[in-house]
N, C-alpha and C positions, 0 to 999 in steps of 0.2 A: 504494500500500500504506500502511496506517496505520503511524504511527511506533512504536506499541507492539509490533507483531509483528516489526518489523525489530530492535528492541532486544532482544527475547527470543531471536532466532535464535542469536547467539553463545553464550548460556548453554545453549541446548538442544544445540548442537554439542559443547560442552565436556562436558556431562552424558552425551551419547551416546558420546563418545570414552572417557570414564572407565569407563562400563559395558562397553564393548567390550574395553578392556584387562583389566578384572577377569574377564570371561568367557573371554578367551583365555589368561590366565595359567594355567600348569599347576599343579594342586593336588598337591603332593608332600608326603607325610607325613614328619615328622621321624623318619627311620629309623636314624640313626646319631648317636652321641654326638660331641661336638667334643672333640678331644684324644686321649690315648692311655692305654692300660692297659699298664704296664711289668711284665714278668714275669722272674723269675730261675729257672733250672732247678735242681732238686734231683735228684740221681741216687743210686740205691742204693749204699751204701758210701762216699759222698762227703759226709759230714756236717760237714766242717770249716767254716771261715769262708766267707762269701759272696763274698769277694774271688776273682775268677777264674771265678765261675760264669757260664755263658752267660746273656746278657740279651737279650730281644727286647721290642719294643713292638708292640701291636696298635693301629694308628692308626684313629681314627674307627670304633670297634667298633659293630656293628649292635645295635640294641635288641632284647632278648629272644632273641638268638641265643646258644646255648651254645658256649663255646670250651673245648676240651680241651687237654691237654698235647700230644697228637699234632697238633692243629691248628696250634699255635704253634711247636712244636719237632718237626717230622716225623721227624727222625733220632734222637730221644731213645731211650735204652735202655729196655727193658721195666721197668716199676716206677718210672719217673721221675715227678716231681711238680713243682708250682710251689712253690718254697721261699719266694719273696717275691712279693707282688702289690701294686702301687702304682697308685692311681686318680688319674690326671691328666686326667680328663675333666670335663664339665659334668653328668654323670649319676651315678647310684648304681650300685654293683656288688655283686652277691651272689656269694660264693665258696662252693664245695662241696668237701667232702672226698671225695665220690664222683665217679666219672667220669660224663660226660654230664649234669651238673647233676641227678643223681638224688637223691631223698630231700630232706630239709630242708637249707637252707643252713647253713653253719657258725655264723653268727650270725643271730638273728631280725630284726635291723635291717641294712639294706644298708651297705656301706662307702661313705661319702660322699666327694665330691671332696677330694683332698689327703691322704687316709688311706692307710696302708700296713699290710700284715700280713706279718710275717717269721717264719720258722722254724715254719711250720705246713704239714703235708703236704696241699696242696690239689691237686685233680685237674681242676677245671673252674671256670669263672666265667661269669656272665651279667650284661649291662648292662641296667638298667631305665631307662625314660624319665625325663628330668628333670621334676620336678614343675612345674606352672604356678604361677608366683609372682604374687600380686596386684600390680598396678601402683598404688601409692598413695604419698602423701607422708607423711612422719612427722608425728605429732601434736606440737604445741608442748608443751613442758614447762610445767606450771602449778604454782603454789603455792610457788615458791621465791623 
């Protein structure tokens, strides 16, 4: 056998192995945010301080799924609402005053990671996918 074809075989094997790994890897869409949305329950007739209000977290909420008060607090009294919503995920969150994410969101821009809304009668929320951020290096500062 010529030396050239023997030298190419390991490279071909590596390339074939890499192609096989890529083809065999499951393609799973990013369907959940990383982190949690923290919610405090507001109940009719209990408008005092937030101290003592029931609190729950929705860990890794699914993108584009609507979460209602009854989803998070199944035993909540009729007329209950989210009194506080805190976004501790890597995605944006739209909050709604209507149940089942109906109508327009409370704000036209989503609640970004690290933001909190307090003392607003909210009845549902929906997580939107995190935007794809460009991978680039910062430009050097010039003229100084």
